[in-house]
C-alpha positions in Angstrom: 0.0 0.0 0.0 1.2 3.5 -0.9 2.5 5.2 2.3 1.1 8.6 1.3 -2.3 7.0 0.6 -2.2 5.4 4.1 -1.3 8.8 5.7 -4.2 10.4 3.9 -6.6 7.7 5.0 -5.4 8.1 8.6 -6.0 11.8 8.3 -9.5 11.1 7.0 -10.4 8.9 10.0 -8.9 11.5 12.4 -11.0 14.2 10.7 -14.1 12.1 11.3 -13.2 11.8 15.0 -12.8 15.5 15.1 -16.2 16.0 13.3 -14.5 17.7 10.3 -16.4 16.2 7.4 -14.9 18.5 4.7 -11.4 17.6 5.7 -12.3 13.9 5.9 -13.7 14.0 2.3 -10.6 15.8 1.0 -8.2 13.4 2.6 -10.0 10.2 1.5 -10.2 11.6 -2.1 -6.4 12.1 -2.0 -5.9 8.6 -0.7 -8.1 7.1 -3.4 -6.2 8.9 -6.1 -3.0 7.2 -4.9 -4.5 3.9 -4.0 -7.7 2.8 -5.7 -8.1 -0.1 -3.3 -9.2 2.5 -0.7 -12.6 2.9 -2.4 -14.4 0.7 0.2 -13.0 2.9 2.9 -14.0 6.0 1.0 -17.6 4.8 0.9 -17.7 4.5 4.7 -15.9 7.9 5.1 -18.6 9.5 3.0 -21.3 7.8 5.0 -19.7 9.1 8.2 -19.5 12.6 6.8 -23.2 12.5 5.8 -24.1 11.6 9.4 -22.0 14.4 10.7 -23.8 16.8 8.5 -27.3 15.5 9.3 -27.0 14.4 12.9 -23.9 16.1 14.2 -22.2 12.8 15.1 -21.2 9.5 13.7 -23.3 6.5 14.9 -21.8 3.5 16.6 -23.0 1.4 13.6 -21.0 3.6 11.2 -17.9 3.5 13.3 -18.3 -0.3 13.3 -18.5 -0.4 9.5 -15.5 1.9 9.3 -13.5 -0.5 11.4 -14.7 -3.4 9.3 -13.8 -1.6 6.1 -10.1 -1.2 7.1 -9.6 -4.7 8.4 -7.2 -5.6 11.1 -4.2 -3.6 9.9 -2.7 -0.3 11.0 -5.8 1.7 10.1 -7.9 -0.3 12.5 -6.0 1.2 15.4 -6.5 4.6 14.0 -10.3 4.0 13.8 -10.4 2.8 17.4 -8.3 5.7 18.6 -10.7 8.3 17.0 -14.0 6.5 17.7 -16.3 9.1 19.2 -19.5 7.0 19.7 
């Protein structure tokens, strides 16, 4: 996996935890440009951003899906570190 793409994906997850939807969208778009395999994660990031816009928070279910979409690797720890629900 491209290291820059991974860094952008980590930033996207962190932005979700900080309730910054626009930053999360920008970061995940940059990650997908470098690593098309991030598309599944992108779908979940966009779902989380949509919840932030409509509800002001990310649901537990969406955090769970986010964790599932990254698997057990390095990104899973990032998801758990930034989980807000």
